[in-house]
N, C-alpha and C positions, 0 to 999 in steps of 0.2 A: 396484872394478868401475866402469867408466865407464857412465853413464846416457845413452841416446840423446837427441838434441835433440827428437825427436818425442815421446818419453815425457814430457820436461819440459814441452813445449808443451801436451800433452793434460792433464797434471796442473794446470797453471796455468789453462787454459781451464775445466776442471771446477770449480775453486775459485771463479773469478770468476762463473761461471754460478750456482753455489749461493748465493753471497753476494748476487748481483743478484736472484735469485728471492726471497730473504728480504726484501730491501729493497722490491721491488715489492709483495709481499704486505702488508708493513707499511704501505706507501703506500696500498694499496687499503682497508685497514682504517680508516685515518685519513679518506680521502675519502668512504667510504660510512657510516662510523660503526658498522659491523657487523663482528664478529669472524668470522661465518660468511657467506661469500659464495659458496661452492660446496660440494658434497657432501663433498669430500675434507678440507675444513677441520675438520669435525666431523660424521661420518655420523649418529650418534645424535641430536645436536642438530638437524641439518638435518631429519631425519624428524619430530621434534617440532614444529619451526617450520612445516613444510608442513602437518601435521595442524591446527595452530592457525590457519593462514591459511585452510584449508578451512572450519573451524568459524566463523571470523569472516565469511567470504564468505556462508555460509548464514544467519548472523544478520542480515547486511545485506540479504539478500533478504527476510527476515521483516519487517525495518523498512520496506522498500518496500511490502510487502503491507499492513502496518498503515496506512501513510500513504494508500494507495489506499482501503483499507477505511474509514478515517475520513472521507475525502471522500465516499464513497458514503453513509455513514450521515448525515453532516451535510446532504448534499443531500436525502436522504429526509426528515430531520427538518424542514428548512426547508419542503419541499413540503407535508408533512402539517400543519404549523403553519398554513400558508395555507389548506389545505382546512378545517381546524378553524375558522378565522376566517370563511371563506365560509359554512360550515354554520350558524355562530352568527348570521351576518347573515341567512341565509334563515329561520332560526327566528324571529328578531325580526320579520322582515317577515310571516311566516305568522301570528304572534300578532296583529299589527295587522289583517291581512286577514280573520281569523276573526271579527272584530267585526261585529255586525249593522248597525252604523252606517256601514260602508264600502260605497260604491257600486260598480256594475259597471265603470265607467270606471277607478276606482282599482285594482280587482283585475286588470283587463286590462293596465294599466301594470305592475303587480307581476309578472304572468305573463312579460312581456318581460324584466323584471329577473332573474327566476329562470332564464330561458333563457340569459341572458348569464352568470350565475353558474355554471350547469351546464357551460357550455363552458370556463369557467376551471378548474373542478374536473377536467374531462377533460384539459386541457392539463397540469395538475399531475400527474395520474395517469400521464401519458406523459413524466414528467421523465427526463432523461438525465444521465449523467456521461460526457463526451466523446460517443461515438456509441453508448453502451450504455444500454439502458433499465433503470431500477432497480425498477420495479414489475411486471415480467413474469415473475418467478421466474427460472429459469435460461435462459429464452428472451430473452436480453439483446439480441439483434440484431433482434427483431421488435417493432413498435409494439404495446404490450399492449392498448390500448383504442381502439375506433373507434366513431364515432357516425353512424348513418344516420337522418337526420330525415325521409327520404322514405318509410320503412317505416310501416306502420299496424298497431299503434302504433309510434312512433319508439322505437328502443332502442339501447343501447350493448352492444357485444360484446367479449369478452375473448379474446385470442389467446395469453396467457401460460400458465404452468402453476402447479401448487401447490407447487413446490420453490423454496427460497430460494437465491439465489446466495451462495456462501461463499468465504472466503479462508483460507489456511493461516497460522496465527500460531505454530506450534510443531510438534514431533513428534506426529503423530496428533491435532492440535488445530486445529479450524477454528471460525470465527465467521461467522454469516450476516450479510451486509452489504446484500444486496438483499432485497426483499420480494415475496411473491406477492400480486399485486393483488386476487385474488378474496377473500383473507382480510380485507383492509382495506376495500375498496370494496363488498364484498358479504358477506352472512352466510356462515359457514363451510360451510353446506349449500346455498348458493345454486347453482343450475344455470345457468351462463353459456351453455350450449349451448341453453337454452330460456328466455331472459331475460324473456319475456313471460308465463311460466307462473304468475306470482303471487307468487313469493318476493321478498323485499326486498333491494335494494342501493341504494347512494347515488344512482346515476343514475336508477334507476326511481322512487325516492322523489321526486326533483326533477322528473322528467318528469310524474309523477302530480300533484304539487303544481301544476305549471304548468297542467295540464288542469283541476284543481279551481278554480283562479283564473279561468281562462277561462270556466268554466261556472257560476261563482258558487256553488260547493258549499261552504258553511261546514262541513258535517259532514266532507267530504273533507279540507278544510284542517286541521281539528282532528285528524283521524286521522293526517295527515302529521307533525304535531308530535311525536307519540310515536315515530314512526320516526326523525325527525331526532335525538331524544334518544339513541336506540340507536346511530345512526351516530356521533354525537359521542363517545359512550363508547368505541366501537371505535377511532376515530381517536386519541383521547386515550391509550388503552392502547398503541397502536402507537408513538406518540411517546415514551411512557415506556420502552417496550422498547428503542427505539433509543438513548435516553439511557443505559440500562444497558449496552448493547453498546459505546458509546463509552467509558464508564468502564473496561470490561473491556479494550479496546484500549490505553487509556492505561496501565493497570497492567502489561499485558504488555510494552508498549514500554519502560517503566522497567526491568523485569526484564532485557529483552534488552540495554539500554544498559549495565547493571551487568555483565552476563555478558561483553559485548563488551569492556568496559574491563578485566575480569579476564584475558581471553584475550590482549589486547594487552600487558598488563603482563607476563604469563608469557612471551610471545614475545620481548619486549624483554630480559628477564633472560637468556634463552637466547642470543640472537643479537647483542645490542648490545655494543659494545666500551666499555671505560673510555677515553674520549678522551684524558685527560691521560697515562695510561699508554701508550696507543697512539702518541702523539706522541713520548714519550721513547724508545719502542722504535724508531720510525722514524728518529729522529736517531741512535740507536746503530747502526742498520743502515747508514745513510748513511756514518757514520764508518768502519765496517767495510769498506764497499764501496770507499771511497777508499783505505783502507790496503791492501786486496787489490790494487787497481790499481797502487799504488806498489811494493808488494812483488813483484808479478808482473813489472813492468818491470825491476827490478833482477835478478831471477832469469833472465829471458830474455837480458839483456845479458851476464851471466856465462856463461851456457850458450853464447851465440854466440861469446864469446872463446875458451872451451875448444874449441869446434868448429874455430875457425880455427887 
């Protein structure tokens, strides 16, 4: 039975196309270093790879959260450390000014010093990371503390809330990285909506101390010393708490790094090719392709002669 020239041509074309596709796939594996480059290469393997990529992407987001959170905590730690230093400086000054041997002019000068230190504490209480305030609770876009020295008596007001700004560091796991300023700069039960009602907070203590210095009240100065000790304890506790949270972030970051490495290794074992083996396969496919071309040329020549 005589085979038509068209049938021979179609058969030759199909064979060359098949061998060419095999060579191109082998070349893609060598160039990418991966044995899975599309779903049809290995449907089950590709699904596993996509799941692992999603898991790794989520872990990378948690890493970014931790980096941001650490910045918040370290900024807060640095600010409160300065507040602690300022309060210690005020305490030392108050101890000196409580002496009966100190004159009015010296206390008046000390009052000016306290006023300047109060404003430094205020600036630290309004510390920011970028454009977000760290001591305003979850009201990170609003300046938490404002000072109106035109009031009688002068007072500092709080515009934040009692909630702490938190970041996600795991499934259903968050860490507070911001602070509610009312807890640090005022007693837990301090009513910031009525700051002149008599409760204690750092700013009121400093304002009162300034007034005692201006009025030469040694009893008032001595009373302020006890309050300063309480504020120092509160600030010190807040600094320690921040240190604990930084350690917690460090531990979680290490866990995430190990998990990310494990996922990456699993993904590599699924999708990566053995390069040496892939190169040998490519070379074999190239030889097969050249052989197919040569064979096809001969077949087509014979077919053409038969046709003639």
